[in-house]
C-alpha positions in Angstrom: 6.8 2.3 -34.1 9.4 2.6 -30.9 10.7 -0.1 -29.6 10.1 -0.9 -26.1 13.8 -2.8 -24.3 12.9 -5.7 -22.4 15.4 -4.1 -20.3 12.8 -1.0 -19.6 10.0 -3.6 -19.0 11.8 -5.4 -16.5 12.6 -2.1 -14.8 9.3 -1.2 -14.9 8.2 -4.6 -13.6 10.7 -4.5 -10.6 9.0 -0.9 -10.4 5.5 -2.5 -9.7 7.2 -5.4 -7.2 8.5 -2.3 -5.0 5.2 -0.7 -4.6 3.6 -3.2 -3.8 6.1 -4.4 -1.3 5.4 -0.8 0.0 1.6 -1.5 0.6 2.0 -4.7 2.1 4.5 -3.3 4.1 2.2 -0.5 5.2 -0.5 -2.2 5.6 0.8 -5.0 7.8 2.6 -2.2 9.9 -1.6 -0.3 10.0 -3.3 -4.0 11.5 0.0 -4.6 13.7 -0.8 -0.9 15.7 -4.6 -1.7 15.6 -4.2 -4.8 16.9 -1.9 -3.9 20.0 -3.8 -0.8 20.7 -7.1 -3.2 20.6 -8.7 -1.1 17.5 -10.7 -2.9 15.1 -11.4 -1.2 12.2 -15.2 -1.0 10.3 -13.6 -3.2 7.4 -12.3 -6.0 9.7 -14.3 -6.3 12.4 -17.0 -9.6 12.2 -20.8 -8.9 12.4 -23.1 -11.0 14.4 -26.6 -10.7 16.2 -27.8 -13.3 18.6 -31.5 -13.7 17.1 -33.3 -14.6 20.6 -33.8 -12.1 23.3 -31.0 -11.2 25.2 -30.1 -8.9 28.6 -26.8 -6.7 28.3 -24.9 -8.9 29.8 -25.5 -11.3 27.3 -24.7 -9.0 24.1 -21.6 -7.7 26.2 -19.5 -11.0 26.3 -21.3 -11.8 22.8 -19.8 -8.6 21.6 -16.1 -9.4 23.7 -16.1 -12.5 21.8 -16.9 -10.7 18.5 -13.9 -7.9 19.4 -11.7 -11.0 20.3 -12.0 -12.8 16.8 -11.7 -10.0 14.6 -8.0 -8.9 17.2 -7.1 -12.8 15.4 -8.4 -12.3 12.2 -5.9 -9.0 12.0 -2.9 -11.2 13.3 -4.2 -14.1 10.7 -3.6 -11.5 8.0 -0.1 -10.3 9.1 0.8 -13.7 8.4 -0.6 -13.4 5.0 1.2 -10.5 4.1 4.2 -11.6 5.6 4.4 -14.8 3.3 3.5 -12.4 0.1 6.0 -9.9 1.3 8.5 -12.1 1.6 7.6 -14.0 -2.3 7.8 -10.5 -3.4 11.2 -10.3 -1.7 12.6 -13.5 -3.9 10.8 -11.8 -7.0 12.2 -8.4 -6.5 15.8 -10.1 -5.6 15.4 -12.3 -8.9 14.5 -9.0 -11.1 17.5 -7.5 -9.7 19.9 -10.3 -10.5 18.4 -10.5 -14.4 18.8 -6.7 -14.8 22.2 -7.0 -13.4 23.6 -9.4 -15.6 21.8 -7.4 -18.7 22.5 -4.2 -17.9 25.6 -1.5 -18.2 26.6 -0.8 -15.2 25.8 2.9 -14.3 22.9 2.6 -16.2 21.7 0.0 -13.8 22.9 2.1 -10.5 21.0 5.3 -12.0 17.6 3.2 -13.0 18.1 1.7 -9.2 18.6 4.8 -7.8 15.3 6.8 -9.4 13.2 3.3 -7.9 15.4 4.1 -4.3 13.5 7.4 -4.9 10.3 6.1 -6.1 9.9 3.6 -3.3 10.6 6.3 -0.1 8.1 7.7 -2.1 5.3 5.7 -2.7 6.6 4.7 1.8 6.3 8.1 2.8 2.4 8.9 1.3 1.2 5.3 2.3 3.0 6.6 5.7 0.9 9.2 6.4 -2.1 8.2 5.0 -2.1 4.9 7.5 -0.9 7.8 10.8 -3.9 9.8 9.6 -6.3 7.0 9.5 -4.5 5.5 12.8 -5.6 9.1 14.7 -9.0 9.0 13.1 -9.3 5.6 15.0 -7.9 6.7 18.7 -9.5 10.1 18.3 -13.2 7.9 17.2 -12.4 5.9 20.4 -11.8 8.7 22.6 -15.2 10.6 21.2 -17.2 7.5 21.7 -16.7 7.7 25.0 -15.4 3.6 24.1 -12.6 3.0 27.2 -13.1 -0.8 27.1 -11.3 -3.2 24.2 -14.8 -3.2 21.7 -14.1 -0.3 19.7 -15.2 -0.3 16.4 -14.3 2.8 14.0 -15.6 3.6 10.6 -12.1 3.9 8.3 -12.6 5.7 5.2 -11.9 3.5 1.9 -8.5 3.9 0.5 -8.0 0.8 -2.0 -5.3 -0.8 0.4 -7.1 -3.2 1.7 -6.2 -6.6 0.5 -9.1 -8.7 2.0 
C-alpha cells in the first residue's frame, strides 16, 4: 500500500479551502451585481400571493414589497458570504503556517505555485459562469420589456448557490 504523507493531505485541504474561498467570493460578487442592478434571480425571489381579489394597483404594490424584500435578502446573503470568507481565510492562514513549518522551502514554494495556478483557473471559470448568468438576467429583463425594479429572471442551476 502506498503511504500518503500528512503534507500531501494538508496541501489537499489547502486546495479545497481555496476552492471554497473562490466560490464564495464569486457568489458574493454575483449577488452584489444583481443587487446593484436590482435584478432578482429566480432562486432568490420571494413567492407569496394574496388569496383575496386584488386590483392591479394592489398587486403591483405587493410585487414591489416582495422585490425589495428579495433584494434585502440578497444583501444578507452577502454578509453571510463575507463571514464565511473571513473564516476560510483564517483557516487557510493556519494551514499555510503549519505547512511552511513542516515542508522544505523549495517543495513548499513549488506546491504553492501549483495551488495558485489552480486557484486562478477556478476563479476564471467561476467568473465566466457568473458573467454569463448576469448577462442572461439583463437580456431577459430587456426581452421581457421590464424596465422597472420588479424584474425576476430564471437562472440556470450550477451548484454554486449556498442558500
